[in-house]
N, C-alpha and C positions, 0 to 999 in steps of 0.2 A: 504494500500500500504506500503510495507516494506521500510526500510531505504536503501539508496544506499550503495554498498560495500565501506568499508574504504580502501583508497589507502595506500599501504605501500611499502617501498623500500627494496630491497635485498642488494646485495653488489655493490660496485662501485670502479672504478679505473681511474687513470689519465694516459694518454698515448700520444705519439707523433703523431701517425697516426692510422687510422681506415679503414678497408675494410669490406664491407658487401657483402656476397655471394648471389647468386640467391635464395638459400633456406631460407635466412633471418639470417643465422649465422653471427656473428660479430667477426672479428679477430682484436685484439688490438696489435699494434707494439710499442715498446719503452715505456713500462709501467714504471712509475717512482713514487717515494714517496718524492723526494726532488728536489730542484732547486739550482744550483750553480750560484752565482752572484759575479761580479767583481766591482760593483758600483751601487749606488742607486740614483734616481730610475733606475731600470733595463731597458735595451732595451726591446721593446715590445715582449713578449714571447707568442707564439701561441701553443695551445695543445688541447686535447679533454677530455671531461668527459663522461664516459660510465657507465651507471647504469642499474640495473634490477629493475622493478617495477611491482606490481601486483594489479589487480582489478582497472585499470585505465579506466574511463568511455569512451565509444566509441565516436568518433567525433573529432572535432578540439581541440587540447590541446596545452598548452604553459607552459614552465618552465623558471623560472628566476634563473640565476647563480650569486652568490656573493662570495667574499672572506671575511672571518671573521677573524680579528686579535684578539689578547689578549685584554681583556677589552671590548669585543663585538663590537669593531669598525668594521663597515661593509661597503664594497665598491661594488657597482653593476658592474658586468662584461658583462651582456647582457642577452638575452632571446633566447629560441629555440622554434620552432613551428613544429607540425606534426599532421597527421591525424591518430587517434587511431582506430584500427580495433575493432569493437564491439564484435567479436567472440574470440578475443585474451584474454586469462587469464593472461598471463605474457607478459611483454614487455621489450625490450632492448633499452634504450634511449641513443642516441648519440648526445652530445651537444658540438659543437666547440666553444672555448672561447679564448680570448687573454687578457693579463694583463701586466702592468708595476708594478712590486713589489717595494714597497717603503721602506722596511726595512727587515733585517734578523730576523729569528725566526720562531716559530711555527704558523701556521694559518690553516684554514679549508676552503675548497671549498664547499659552501652550495648550494644545489639545492632545489628550492621550486616549487611544481606543482601548478600553479595558478588555482584558482577555488576550489580545495579541500584543498589547503594550506598544503598538506602533504610535509614534507621536510626531507632531509638527508644531512649528511656532510661527506666529504672525507678529512682526515688529510693530511697536506703537510708541509714540513719544507724548509725554504729558508736559505741557508748556504753562508755566505760571505767568499770569497776566497782571499788569499793573492795575491798581484799584482805579475805577473810573472817576475822573475829576472833571468838574465843570467850572469854567471861568465865569467871572461876574457878567461878562457879555453874554455868554451862553445861558446863564440862569435868567437874565432879563428877557432874552429872546423867548426862552421856553415859557416863562410866566405869562407873556403877552400873546404868544402865537396861538392860532386856532388850528385844529387838525393834527396836532402833535401830541402823542401820549405824554402827559405830565406825571402820571402814576401808572405803575404796573403791579398787578397782584399775582401771587402764586399760591396755589393750594397744596399744602403738604399733608400727607396722610401718615400717621404714626404707624410704624411697622409692627408695634407690639399690640396696640389696642384698636387700631383702625380709625382713630378719631381724626377728622380733618380739621386743619387750622389754616386760615387764610392770612397771608402776610402781604404787606404793602411796601413798595420801595419807591422813593422819589427823592430827587436832590433839592426840592423846594421845601423850605422850612415852614411856610405859612399854610400848608395844606393839612387839614384835620382828618384824622382817621374816621372812617365810617364805622357805625356800630357793628360789632362782630369781626372786625378786621384788626390784626395785630401788626405792630411795627417789628421789623427784624431786630433781634436782640443785638446790642452793641458788642457783646462778647462773642457773638457768632453761634452760641450754643443755646438752644431752646429746650426747656424741660417740660415734657408733656405732663398732663395731669396724672398719668399712670406711672410716672417716674422715669420714663424712657427719655434719654438725652438725644437730641437731633442736632447735627452740625449744619448750620445754614449760611455760613460766611460765603461759601462758593456760590450758592443760589442767589444770595443778595447781589453779589458782584455780577453775575450773569444778567440779572434783572435790570440793574442800573446801566450796564453796558448796552442793553437793548434800547433804553431811553436815549443814551448818548449817541448811538448809531443813527437813530431816527432824527435826532436833533441836528447832527452834523450834516446829514443829507438835506434837511430842510433849509439849512443855512447856506447851502451851495457847496459844501465840502464833499469829501469822498471817504 
């Protein structure tokens, strides 16, 4: 009896969303090679790993996804399970993952096919961004302009108790919070009523940067 075929991987990408057609084709949307971060640990980022693999044995299969930092420090992100078609020579693996990045720099998303221990890595770089700043001229323009978002809100759901909390970000000091809306905590850490701590510095930075980007475009910048 011959040896089973050796599983090997082809290419792989990271993307924001995936759609699979009835024919089995996979469309990847928002393909990226880097993550922008405004604070660490980052807010929970969710994305997808899509890989091609060949000679995967038929039947139930599982793959483990990890993030590997410099110095080989490894952090598990989760596992994916699927039923492999015995007649398929090649496969397209779609593995949804989520992660809070703990530092800036280069890392790799590693996928290991459990059972065969075949593995591959997709490089990723995490880039720390400067905190969004608004000049007096920009603040005056934002305060008086119509059609530019002055306030953006983000709903955060506690991972422990599923309680939703709405946070608001704005660079303008004279805007009052609406009832039921919370300001982002100055420390970056929000303590839910259930006692679970959520790190929101990165999310606040993303939200302010969205306001800044829209403002700059409205003022004729790029």
